[in-house]
C-alpha positions in Angstrom: 1.9 16.4 -36.6 1.8 15.6 -33.1 2.2 18.2 -30.6 4.1 15.3 -28.8 6.4 13.7 -31.2 8.7 11.8 -28.8 5.9 10.6 -26.3 5.8 7.0 -27.7 10.0 6.6 -28.1 12.0 4.8 -25.6 14.1 6.6 -23.3 17.0 5.6 -21.1 17.0 7.1 -17.5 20.6 6.3 -16.0 20.3 2.5 -15.9 16.6 2.2 -16.5 15.3 1.8 -20.2 11.9 3.0 -20.6 9.7 1.7 -23.9 7.7 5.3 -23.8 7.7 8.2 -22.0 4.4 7.9 -20.5 5.3 8.0 -16.7 2.6 7.8 -13.9 3.6 9.8 -10.8 3.1 8.6 -6.8 -0.4 10.0 -5.8 -2.4 9.6 -3.0 -5.3 7.2 -4.1 -6.4 6.7 -0.6 -7.1 3.0 -1.2 -6.9 0.6 1.6 -5.8 2.8 4.3 -2.2 2.8 3.0 -2.0 -0.6 3.2 -0.6 -3.4 0.5 -3.6 -5.7 -0.9 -4.8 -7.2 -3.8 -7.0 -4.1 -4.7 -4.2 -1.8 -4.8 -2.0 -4.1 -6.8 -4.9 -4.2 -9.4 -5.3 -0.8 -9.2 -1.6 -0.3 -10.4 -1.6 -2.9 -12.7 -4.5 -1.1 -14.5 -2.2 1.9 -14.7 0.3 -0.1 -16.5 -1.8 -2.2 -18.7 -2.7 1.3 -20.0 0.3 1.9 -21.5 2.2 3.6 -18.9 6.2 2.6 -19.0 6.6 3.4 -15.3 4.2 3.7 -12.5 5.4 4.8 -9.4 3.2 4.0 -6.0 2.6 6.1 -2.9 3.7 5.5 0.4 2.6 2.3 1.5 3.0 0.1 4.8 4.7 -3.3 4.2 4.8 -5.5 6.6 3.1 -9.0 7.9 -0.1 -7.2 8.8 -0.6 -4.4 6.0 -0.9 -7.1 3.7 -3.6 -10.1 3.3 -4.1 -12.2 0.5 
């Protein structure tokens, strides 16, 4: 028996339905100096690909200067 029997079962939080209960909290990654870049997007995408149903991000600058493709 798993010590976390509900970990992989869906849950509804208000109007949001998550496929499981794995959530990555927002944390300071110190990547890209707080700017939204392709590297930061890839960093967060890896968390989602790992199976987390919700990924919260840290505070980022989102303006024309802060994001460069």
